[in-house]
N, C-alpha and C positions, 0 to 999 in steps of 0.2 A: 460557532465552532465549539466543539465539546471540550470542556476543561478537564485536565487530568487531576488525579488525586494522589496524595502522599500516603504510602502504606504505614500502618501503625508501627512505631519503633524505628522507622527509617530516618536517616539524617536528612537535613534540608538539602534540596536539590535533586533527590531521587523521586521521580515523578512517574506514575503509571497511568496509561490512558484509561478512560472509562470503559468498563467491560459490559457486554450485553448481559441482561438477566439470564439465569439458567434456562436453557431450552428455547430461548427467543432469539431470532435472527433479525436484527434491525436493518441489516444491509440487504435483505432479500427484496427483489423487485416485485413487490406485491401487486402493483397495478398491472404489470405485464402478465403475471401469473393468473390474475382474475380473468383478463381478456382471453388469454390462450385457453384457459379452462373452459370458458363458455363456448369458444369455437370448437373445442373437442366434443363437448356435449351435443352441440348442434350437428356436428359431423357424424357422431355415432348414431343419433336419431335418423339421419338421412340414410345411413347404411342399412339400418334395421328396416326402415320403411321400404327402401328399394329392394331389399332381399325378399320381403313379403310379396311385393308386386311381381318379382321374378319367379315366384312359384308357379305362375300360370305358363311360363315359357320353358323353364329348365326343370330338371329333376330335383327332388328334395335333397338328395345327398350333395348336389352341386351348390346349394344355397345355404346349407346349415352352417358352413364355416363363416359366412358373412354375418349371420345372426349373432354368433358368439363374438366375432370381431367387433361388431357394433356395441355390444355390452361392455367389452374391454375398454373401448374408447370412451364410453360414457363414464365409467368408473375413474379412468385417468383424469378426465376433465373435472369431475367432482372433487378429486384430490387437489387439483390446481386451484379451484375456487376456494376450497378450505385453507390451502396454504397461503393464498393471498390475503385472506381475512385474519388468520390467527398467527402466521409467521412462526409456527412451532416446528419441532424436529420431525414428528411423525408424518404430518401431511406433506411436508416438503420432500422427504425421502420417498414416500409413496408416490408422489407426483413424478419424481425423477425416474423411479424404477418402472412404473407403468407406462410412462411416456417413451422410455427406451424400448420396451417390448412392443409398444404400438408402432413405433417408427420402423422396426424390423418387419413386422407383419404388414404394414401399409406399403412399404417398398415392394415386398414380394407380391402383394395383391395388385399393385399397379401393373407389374409385368404380366401377371396372369390374365387380368381383364383386358389388357391391351391386345393380347393374342386372341382372346375370346371374341372381341368385337370384330376382328378380321375374319375369324371363322364363321361368324354369323352372316356376314355379308356374302360369303361364298356359298354356304350350304342352304341358307334360307332365302336365296334370291327368288323373287316371283311368288313368294308365299305371304300369308297374312302375318306371320311371325317376324318378318325381317324388320319392320319398323319398331315394334315393341322391344325385341331383343337388342337391337342396336341402341335404342334409347336407354334401356336399363344398364347395358354395358358401359355406355359413356358416362352415366351418372356414377357408377362404381369407380371408374377411372378418375373422375374429378374429385370424388369424396376421398379416395385413398391418397391421391396426390396431395390434396390439401392437408390431410392428416399426417403424411410423412414430413412435410415442412414444419407444421405446427408442433408436432411431437419432438422433433429434433431440437427446435429452439426451446421448448419447455424443459428438456433434459439439461440444456446448457445453463439456463438461469437457476435451476434447482441445484445443479452440481456446483455452481459458483460459490455457494455459501455453506456447503456441507463437506463432501469428501475431498474435492479437488483443491480448494484453496483454503482449507482450514488452518488457521494460525493461532498460536498461543499468544498470551499477553506479552508485550514488549516493555522493557524497563529502560528509561533514559537516565543516565548518570551524568551529573554536572561536575566539572573540575573546579576545585576550590583552591584558593591561596590563603594560607593561615595568616598572612600579614594583612589581609583585607577583611578578616572577620568571617564567622561561620554563616552569616546570612547573605554573603555576596559571593557570586561565582563568576567564572570567566567564560565568555562566549565569543570566540573569534576576535580576540584583541580588545573586547569591551568588558566592562564589569557591570553586572546587573544584580539586583536584589531579589532574592527568592520570595520575599513577602509581598512584592508588588504583583498585581493581577490586572491587566497583562504586564509582563516584565517591562520595566523602564530602563532603557539602555543608557548608561552614563559614558561620556567621552573619557578617553584615557587620561586627558589632562586634569580631570577632576579627581583622580585617584590620589590617595595620600602620598606625599613625597618624603623622601628621607630628610633628616634635619639639616644635613650639610648642603642641601640644595635650596634651603630657605632663601627667598629673595630672588631666585633665578626665574626668569620667564620660561626658559626651556633648558632642562638639564642637558649637559654635554655628554651624550652617550658615545661609546666607541673606544678608540685607542688613544691613550695619552702617552706622549714621549717624555720620559724623565731621564735626562743625562744619557741618552742613547739606548735606554732599555725600555721595553714596552710593558704596559700594564693594562690588560683588557678588563672592562667592567661591564656588568649586565645593566638593564634599564633601572634597577633599583640600587645601583652602586655597590653591589656585592662582588668581591673579587672572584674571578673564575680560575686564576692560576696561582693560588696562594702557595701551594707546595713548590712550584717551580721558582717563585720569587724567593722563598726561604732558602732554597738550595743556592740560588745565585748570590744571595746576600752572604752566605757562608763562604763562598769561593772568591767573590770579588771584594776589593777594598771598599770601605765605607765611604759613601758620598753624601754630601749634604745638598739636597735638592728640595726646593720648596715650590709649591704651586699656589698661586694666589686664588682668591675667591672668584675672580673674573675668568680664570682658566676653566673652572668647572662649568661656567656659563657659556663657554665658547668664545670669550673675549681674549684680549691680550694677556699673556701670563708673564710674570717675573720669576726668573730662575736665579738661584743663589750661585755661589762661587764654588766651582769644582777645582780642587787642588791639582788634578791631573790634566784637565782640559782647559783650564783658564776661566776667565770670566765670560759668561754667556748672557746676553741681553736679547729680549724679543719684544 
């Protein structure tokens, strides 16, 4: 798994994933690109060879399009082989563009030569040309059908790392608690140290406890009832309703209420004497 790095001058916990070198696409499917490129080269050679053979059957103007189409397919395949070897921007984009053009041409050629094979069987029946014309037409259909599938898939894998899913670098920011130090950050209720690699997660119980919880196995979090009035505390013992309590203390008569050390630990608590409500024991 690739390790992230901390940018220069950034605080601890700000981690950036490793970036690809300039102009290099490490996520590119190089093995698939190489195989598809060689398939296109072979298909292009098949189209050119079959077009030369068809000169004995068809007119020159009917075959010249297949000669140039075969050259286009060979160039696209060469770009695919180069993209799989170097993984750089230029051959990958060239492979994508030429494969897209080849896919459009191949699909059109499949339809044209499928109709041509049917015309040959009808017009050249009983002649010496029917066998050769049918064979060359079927070879064209097979070659262009193969090229249409291969070129579409080639465009997909090339577009996957260039224009379609291009993403910038992401920055992960960790949340810190100043009471735990600058080298410790919080992840899902756990505290971890940014200097450890990989991070070592510490249980919540090993976090530093406030001094008034010293000796308690488990701090008593939640709501404490004191003389009928509630005081809610957070897990670190910090009052959350200080302002409301100050207002209540100004309006209500003073009451002497004490909580023993055991109450903070969730054990039995001894309350003092309230002049208004009498003596309360628990």
